[in-house]
C-alpha positions as MATLAB code, in Angstrom:
seq = 'MRAEGLTPEELGRYDRQLRIRGLGVGGQLKLRRAEVAVVGVGGLGCPTALYLAAAGVGHLRLIDHGLVEPSNLNRQVLYRPEDVGRPKAEVAAERLRELNPHVEVEPVPQTLDEHNAHELLGGADVVVDGLDNWRTRFIVNRTCVELGVPYVHAGVRGLYGQVTTILPGRGPCLRCLVKATPVEEGALPILGATCAILAGLEALEAVKLITGLGKPLVGRLLIFDGLEMKLEEVMVRRDAFCPVCGASSKR';
ca = [
     -23.805  -41.490   -0.747;
     -24.663  -37.678    0.290;
     -23.443  -35.385   -2.161;
     -23.019  -31.596    0.197;
     -25.014  -33.248    2.437;
     -27.890  -34.252    0.297;
     -28.308  -37.633   -1.173;
     -28.626  -38.374   -5.341;
     -32.261  -38.832   -4.750;
     -32.557  -35.249   -3.032;
     -30.452  -33.848   -5.073;
     -32.412  -35.075   -8.150;
     -36.052  -34.633   -6.290;
     -35.490  -30.958   -5.693;
     -33.020  -29.823   -8.857;
     -35.029  -26.781   -9.829;
     -35.379  -24.954   -6.274;
     -31.813  -26.055   -5.859;
     -31.015  -23.755   -8.883;
     -32.441  -20.636   -7.610;
     -29.550  -17.949   -6.137;
     -29.403  -17.980   -3.050;
     -31.027  -21.223   -2.079;
     -28.926  -23.880   -3.368;
     -27.473  -26.496   -1.288;
     -27.284  -24.963    1.926;
     -30.689  -23.593    1.489;
     -32.153  -26.723    1.251;
     -30.126  -28.231    4.018;
     -32.331  -25.343    6.199;
     -35.113  -26.701    4.861;
     -34.403  -30.271    5.831;
     -33.488  -29.422    9.607;
     -36.939  -26.989    9.565;
     -39.666  -27.983   11.732;
     -43.009  -25.863   10.507;
     -46.554  -26.035   12.253;
     -49.216  -26.089   10.228;
     -52.342  -24.987   12.760;
     -55.602  -25.885   10.790;
     -55.695  -28.569    7.413;
     -58.635  -26.905    5.563;
     -58.902  -24.404    2.198;
     -55.412  -22.657    3.404;
     -53.299  -25.592    5.437;
     -53.538  -28.334    2.772;
     -52.272  -26.936   -0.289;
     -49.399  -24.659    2.044;
     -48.664  -28.094    3.859;
     -48.722  -29.799    0.318;
     -46.200  -27.044   -1.151;
     -43.663  -27.146    1.918;
     -43.521  -30.693    1.672;
     -42.680  -30.897   -1.944;
     -40.260  -28.399   -0.995;
     -38.272  -30.586    1.400;
     -39.200  -29.035    4.691;
     -37.729  -31.600    7.131;
     -40.627  -31.739    9.575;
     -44.408  -31.073    9.097;
     -46.778  -30.927   12.512;
     -50.348  -30.511   11.314;
     -52.767  -29.663   13.864;
     -56.569  -29.592   13.178;
     -59.446  -31.512   15.300;
     -61.465  -31.831   12.190;
     -63.297  -34.250   10.396;
     -63.209  -34.626    6.642;
     -66.631  -33.792    5.344;
     -67.931  -33.211    2.020;
     -67.775  -29.795    1.772;
     -64.702  -29.286    2.401;
     -63.558  -30.921   -1.047;
     -63.790  -28.306   -3.427;
     -60.612  -26.251   -1.394;
     -59.139  -28.954    0.849;
     -56.645  -30.535   -1.819;
     -55.355  -33.377    0.575;
     -58.988  -35.359    0.991;
     -61.012  -37.079   -1.718;
     -64.601  -38.388   -1.260;
     -63.704  -41.780    0.391;
     -61.729  -39.418    3.098;
     -65.037  -38.424    4.595;
     -65.313  -38.832    8.071;
     -62.092  -39.581    8.875;
     -59.667  -36.958   10.898;
     -57.843  -33.966    8.876;
     -54.926  -34.312    9.975;
     -54.171  -37.945    9.684;
     -55.402  -38.081    6.038;
     -53.096  -34.945    5.498;
     -49.912  -36.717    7.309;
     -50.729  -39.642    5.026;
     -50.991  -38.178    1.484;
     -47.960  -36.070    2.397;
     -45.724  -39.012    2.871;
     -46.589  -40.156   -0.317;
     -45.741  -37.416   -2.286;
     -42.036  -36.993   -0.279;
     -40.883  -39.562    1.529;
     -38.294  -37.375    2.609;
     -40.610  -35.289    4.967;
     -41.473  -36.539    8.577;
     -44.912  -35.512    9.106;
     -46.606  -35.460   12.981;
     -50.267  -35.171   12.452;
     -51.837  -33.732   15.787;
     -55.351  -34.237   15.973;
     -56.688  -31.829   18.392;
     -58.085  -28.323   19.001;
     -55.226  -25.674   20.288;
     -56.449  -23.115   23.220;
     -54.584  -21.421   25.494;
     -53.906  -24.415   27.668;
     -51.827  -26.295   24.981;
     -50.820  -23.769   22.476;
     -47.208  -23.562   24.052;
     -46.926  -27.330   23.912;
     -47.981  -27.998   20.265;
     -46.370  -24.746   18.847;
     -43.411  -25.178   21.019;
     -40.065  -26.156   19.058;
     -41.733  -24.960   15.350;
     -38.954  -23.143   13.301;
     -42.078  -21.376   11.717;
     -45.646  -21.288   12.035;
     -48.415  -21.090    9.284;
     -52.356  -19.796   10.113;
     -54.701  -22.690    8.062;
     -57.017  -21.326   10.478;
     -60.954  -20.005    9.383;
     -61.600  -18.595   13.126;
     -60.177  -15.467   14.488;
     -60.118  -16.681   18.368;
     -57.510  -19.458   17.583;
     -55.445  -16.849   15.573;
     -55.439  -15.115   18.598;
     -54.522  -17.735   20.614;
     -51.098  -18.455   17.886;
     -50.449  -14.847   17.770;
     -49.773  -14.789   21.095;
     -48.001  -17.693   21.815;
     -45.537  -17.028   18.934;
     -44.991  -13.652   20.479;
     -44.641  -15.596   23.771;
     -41.936  -18.157   22.193;
     -40.249  -15.790   19.475;
     -41.673  -17.943   16.555;
     -42.245  -16.030   13.319;
     -46.182  -17.162   12.757;
     -47.402  -16.444    8.822;
     -51.043  -15.240    8.672;
     -53.763  -15.488    6.030;
     -56.957  -15.275    5.748;
     -59.724  -15.686    3.272;
     -63.222  -15.117    1.737;
     -65.042  -15.500   -1.333;
     -62.470  -13.688   -3.559;
     -60.220  -11.958   -1.467;
     -57.823  -12.678    0.788;
     -55.287  -11.618    3.000;
     -51.451  -12.445    4.165;
     -48.714  -11.257    6.611;
     -45.985  -12.205    8.372;
     -44.928  -11.304   12.202;
     -42.119  -11.356   13.705;
     -42.115  -11.256   17.341;
     -40.016   -8.282   18.527;
     -38.977   -6.831   15.266;
     -42.686   -5.790   13.592;
     -46.152   -5.560   14.424;
     -48.492   -8.724   15.458;
     -51.555   -9.886   14.768;
     -53.353   -7.548   17.655;
     -51.680   -4.946   16.304;
     -53.416   -5.024   12.850;
     -56.698   -6.171   14.231;
     -57.385   -4.519   17.858;
     -60.667   -5.355   17.552;
     -61.884   -9.066   17.259;
     -64.163   -9.751   14.613;
     -67.599  -11.102   14.688;
     -67.263  -14.869   13.592;
     -68.843  -16.138   10.596;
     -70.954  -19.640    9.870;
     -69.747  -21.334    6.510;
     -67.347  -19.033    5.079;
     -68.153  -18.700    1.021;
     -65.329  -19.557   -0.547;
     -63.575  -20.651   -3.722;
     -60.380  -23.379   -3.985;
     -58.650  -21.021   -6.381;
     -58.422  -18.228   -3.641;
     -57.474  -20.214   -0.924;
     -54.477  -21.882   -3.340;
     -52.967  -17.913   -4.317;
     -52.684  -17.553   -0.285;
     -52.137  -20.621    0.804;
     -48.983  -20.401   -1.945;
     -48.244  -16.972   -0.652;
     -47.691  -18.657    3.393;
     -45.679  -21.513    1.525;
     -43.138  -18.844   -0.003;
     -42.613  -16.510    3.039;
     -41.953  -19.587    5.412;
     -39.775  -20.926    2.807;
     -37.536  -17.522    2.901;
     -37.716  -17.342    6.501;
     -36.208  -20.329    7.223;
     -33.591  -19.823    4.066;
     -32.879  -16.621    4.570;
     -34.160  -15.311    0.854;
     -35.631  -12.313    0.190;
     -37.874   -9.796    2.088;
     -40.188  -11.212    4.625;
     -43.910   -9.447    4.524;
     -43.102   -7.759    8.387;
     -45.245   -5.044    9.034;
     -46.683   -4.993    5.193;
     -50.057   -6.809    4.658;
     -50.790   -8.188    1.170;
     -54.692   -7.976    0.002;
     -55.463  -10.082   -2.615;
     -58.790   -9.497   -4.835;
     -59.499  -11.600   -6.651;
     -62.655  -10.100   -8.750;
     -60.203   -7.541   -9.932;
     -57.283   -9.153  -10.170;
     -55.669   -6.523   -8.148;
     -52.918   -6.290   -5.141;
     -52.547   -4.162   -2.434;
     -49.974   -3.072    0.256;
     -50.904   -1.486    3.191;
     -48.176   -0.936    5.951;
     -48.686   -1.680    9.512;
     -47.483   -0.627   12.428;
     -46.173   -1.649   16.005;
     -48.301   -1.007   18.299;
     -46.804    0.481   21.889;
     -50.142   -0.027   23.787;
     -50.880   -3.292   21.837;
     -51.886   -6.057   24.954;
     -49.699   -9.309   23.054;
     -46.173   -6.982   21.717;
     -46.500   -3.413   22.890;
     -44.612   -2.542   25.810;
     -47.539   -2.343   27.849;
     -48.116   -5.886   27.413;
     -44.678   -6.352   29.126;
     -45.757   -4.251   32.658;
];
């Protein structure tokens, strides 16, 4: 028997977050109806997906073509040594279903590119960045702008990270922030705890966007410095000449 749209089991499972002012049963129902695409189920994507599943996001789409490797295990918390060699998306989906059987988890073991981005991201209410390369990030950014889907971006390296939220039409996109394509690195130095911090912020932004809580990081880049344990906020303006979201791109 449902109580205000939630089962007794759901009311018990989500009890502590239902007590958050402004969330409540109404916000929980929004989470249950929401669909979030997590692109990249690695150091960022694993803990982000974990917390979104725990929060009760109704449908999670996990997009990652990779296989679990031994070097993933210091930070990609959904995987175990016995998973090495298995598809990340499928293993992650298994673990998240175990965590919360109320959540539908869709593994997509594919490479996202210019040809399938609209298909893979279409229908999502929020897209979350779990990527480790700028080429794919820019494809996701452009696709989200074209689809009008919010995109939560984060990046990590060593003990540093950054996070921002892109609301198409309401603030700058990733190309407004990063105008020149950065040189891609190989194996990045990274500590698992850095991923966890930035992934937690991404999950929080996604929950806020879905439920309407608080103020998202639109037009603001939050920079984390783990060595000095500091957070810095940088304002970012929308570029009228941005080739993705600016006026010139509509011509």
